[in-house]
N, C-alpha and C positions, 0 to 999 in steps of 0.2 A: 673177671680180670679188670674190666673197666672200673668197677666199683673200688677195687684196691688202689688203682692209679688215682682215682678221684680223692679217696680218703688220704692217700699219701700227699697229694698236691695241696689239699686244703689244710692238712696238718702242718706242712712246711710253711704255707702262707701265714697261718695263725702264729706259729713260732716266730717268724720274721717280724710280724706286726708287734707282738709282745716284746721282743727284744729291742726293737727301736723305741718303744715306749719307755722301757727301763733306762735306756741311755739318756733320754730327755729328763727323767726324774733325777738321775745322778747329777746332771749339770745343774738343775735347779737347786738341789741340796747343797752344792758347794757355793752357790750364789746367795744362800739364805743368810749367812753371816758375812759381814764385810765392814770395812771402814774406809773413810775418805778424809783426807787432809787437804785443806785449801789455804794457800798463802797469797797475800796481796803484795804487789810491788817488786817481787824478785824471787829467785830460787831459794829453796830450803832443802834440808837433809834431815834424816832422823833414823829411828830404828823401832822395831817392834819385837815383842817376845810373847810367845804363846805357851802357856802352861810351863812345862819343864824343857821345852825345846830351846835350841840355840837362838841367840839374838840375830835378827836379820836387819841389815842396813839398807837404806834406800835414798834416792834423790828424787826431787820433784820433776815434773814434766810441764812445759808450757801449755796453757789452755786459754787461749785468747791473748789479748795484748797486755793485760795487767795481772792475770792470775796464773798461779802454778798449782798443780794438783798431784796427789798420789792416791791411788785407790788399790785395795787388795781384798780379794775374796778369801774367806776362811772356811775350814772344814771343822765344824763342831768344836769350837774352842771352849775352854773352861774359864781361864783367866787370860786377859791380854793387857799388856802395858805398851803404850805408844809414846814415843817422844819425837818432837819436831823442833828444829832450830833454824832460824833464818841464816842464810849464808853471810849476810851483811846487814847493815842498817837500812838498806832499801826495802826490806820486808816490813810492812806496816801492820800486818795482822796475820795470825795463824788460827785456824779453826779445825778441830778434830770432831768427826761424827762417827759413832759406832752404831751399826744397824743390825737388827735381827728382823729378817723379812724386809718390809718397807717401813718399819718403825724405828725411830732413833731411840736407842736405849741408854746412850750416854753421849755427852758432848762437852767440849771445853773450848774457850776462846781466849786469846791474848792479843792485846792491842799495844802498839808502840807508844811510849811516852818519851818525848824529846827525840834523841837519835840513838837510842839503845838498840842492841841486837837482841831480838826476842826469842824466847824458847817456851815450849809448852809440853806438859806430860799429862797423860790420862791413863788410869788403870780401871778396868771394868771386869767384874766377875759375872759370867752368865750363870743363871740358876734355873731350876726347873719351873719356876713360876712364869718365866719368860717364854717357855716352850709353847708352841701353838699346836 
């Protein structure tokens, strides 16, 4: 009887450990693809579109005294299009970085000339040669 109780206990313990390991993997998988937009001088807004999904709008968040940032994790995208526009002429630069893992797979930058309101768009297609 003690042997059955021990087997049941250790089986339950192993299943718990395995299940907690799976949750960690799922979290890492959704963090594998992401993008970051950085604006200098003021707030910005924009949108992104993944594959055939609807367009998602966003606004930047302050990050320090001179920078605004927007970051998003993605789940296995095929094609992504990102746009960002300065809210006004105070925004002096915009940069978009698309990551796969820790590697930048696409990027684009726009810098203000005179006092124009700047905007930026970047489209990237993820392909099998980028898969790790």
